[in-house]
C-alpha atoms as one frame of an Amber mdcrd trajectory, in Angstrom:
protein
  87.131 111.423  73.786  84.508 109.067  75.143  84.137 108.312  78.992  85.358
 104.750  78.485  88.464 106.049  76.547  89.070 108.634  79.235  88.811 106.027
  82.002  91.194 103.751  80.052  93.809 106.511  79.693  93.549 106.974  83.486
  95.260 103.657  83.741  97.948 104.187  81.275 100.295 106.844  82.754 102.729
 103.925  83.208 103.434 100.823  80.967 100.767  98.537  82.043 100.049  94.834
  80.939  96.878  93.989  79.302  95.744  91.556  81.955  96.225  94.278  84.648
  94.040  96.652  82.602  91.297  93.977  82.582  91.715  93.745  86.398  91.820
  97.516  87.061  88.939  98.558  84.694  86.623  95.495  85.243  85.881  95.521
  81.545  85.907  92.415  79.506  88.969  91.725  77.351  87.143  92.116  74.099
  85.730  95.529  75.140  89.080  96.695  76.069  90.630  95.649  72.801  87.814
  97.450  71.053  88.705 100.632  72.972  92.434 100.369  72.449  92.413  99.845
  68.627  91.106 103.381  67.858  93.273 104.913  70.536  96.284 103.268  69.012
  95.319 104.327  65.562  94.917 107.883  66.705  98.296 107.808  68.341  96.896
 108.342  71.818  98.296 105.062  73.105 101.359 103.090  72.370 101.815  99.327
  72.782 104.735  97.131  73.585 105.533  93.424  72.985 107.116  91.083  73.737
 108.584  93.221  76.584 107.856  96.627  77.970 110.871  98.211  75.949 109.942
  97.026  72.579 107.327  99.383  70.977 105.319  98.045  68.025 103.734 100.135
  65.238 100.036  99.654  65.274  98.903  97.283  62.513  95.180  96.239  62.765
  95.945  92.836  61.185  98.491  91.757  63.934  96.835  93.753  66.767  94.167
  91.083  67.273  96.645  88.368  67.745  99.041  90.386  70.085  96.660  92.694
  71.922  96.149  90.414  74.832  99.846  89.804  75.403 101.037  93.413  75.040
 101.551  96.248  77.511 100.209  99.731  76.907 101.150 103.424  77.529  99.439
 106.729  76.914 101.376 108.719  74.492 102.271 112.404  75.108  99.305 113.369
  72.907  97.099 110.996  74.740  98.113 112.400  78.109  97.627 115.970  76.794
  94.048 115.197  75.560  93.322 113.313  78.899  94.485 116.178  81.029  92.764
 118.931  79.047  89.220 117.327  79.070
């Protein structure tokens, strides 16, 4: 896990809207989306849209359109990797 991925998982212990991730991390939106994609693909992060209760399966083709409007949460596996680093 890279340092930026580790820092991002720090913010995902609770369901967090994308706009709040941008504020908290100080990273540009495009950079955050680039970090989230692989984490979603590995199953380390889950994402929710249109509300925090509706989880979506990761699809690279639709993620680009929905990524900025979604909310995110570290998965159990993501938390385990984060805490054992």
